[in-house]
N, C-alpha and C positions, 0 to 999 in steps of 0.2 A: 472434327466438329461432333458434337454430343447430342442425340436426342432427349428429348425432356424425360425427365424422370416422373412417374407417375404412381400415383396409388393404385390400393387393390380397388377395382369399380363397386360399386358404381359413382360415376362424377360425369360431367359434361364436357362437350368438344364443340368448340363456335370454329365452324370451318370458312374463312373467308377465301372466296377463289374471285382471281380479277385480272384483267388485260389492263397493263400502264400503257396510257396514252404517251407519245412521243414529247408532251410538254410537262417533262417531270421534275422541274424546278423547286427546289424546296421539299421533295416528295421524301428523300431520302433520310435530313434532318427530321422530318415530322415522324417518320417511321420509327426512327431512332430515340424520340421525345414518346413515342405512345409507349413502345416498350418498356421505358422506364417506370411509366404512367402505371400501365397493366400489372406492373411485379408490386406495386403500392396498393393494389387493390385487394381488400379484405376477399378470401376464398379462391384468388388466384392458385393455379396451380403450377403451369408453365407452358410453353408454346413452341413450336416447332415452325419454321416456314423456309419457303424456297422458290427462287424467281428464276424462270429459264431468260434465255438469251431472246427466247421469242415472246419478250416482255409479261408473259403468263407465271402468275404469282399463286402459290397458297400457304395461307397462313392456320394454322391451326392452334386456337387457344382454348386451355384447359382449365375448368373451373370446378370447385367442389359441388355448387348446388346453382338451382335457377334464379337464387337471389344473387347471389355473387355474380351473373352474368346482367343483372338489372342494373348491379350498382357501376357495370364497367361500364355499360350501355347508355347509362345517364348521367357518368361524370362529365362535368362541363366542358373541359380541354378535347375530351375527344369527340364530344360532340361536335363542337366547333370544328375538332381536324376532319371529319366524317363528310361534315357539308363539304368543306373547302376540296375532298378528293373526289366525290361526286359532280363538283363543278370543273374539277381543275385534271386531276390525277387519274381519273381512270375513263377508259373508253368501255368497260363493259365490268360490272360486280356482280356476286352473288353470295348471300349470306345464307349458312345451314347449321342450325341446332340441332345437336344429338346428345344422347342418354348413351355414355358408354357403358354397354354389359360384361363385356369381355374384353379381357388384353394379356397380350403374352409377348415375349421379346426373347430375341438372341442377344447375347453380349458378348 
């Protein structure tokens, strides 16, 4: 597994933290579709995601700017999938948006 490759800051991170409900039928297919869609969004940089055995998940999506985040948020299929997630797939979730000012890595 590799981490996303991001440019020099500044850029933005959308941090989606969730607890998956026991009724996750269709969730994984929808998540795969969302990755496919977000990758086609102008201004999208990359994504890092993990989900543990306790059903806690964290997905961090990176975008060039706030306009790119808005394009993703307003994408119709994404909006419909978010609604389905709220109704069915998530026991809890939170979205945070942050401007990345500094980044460094070990390779």
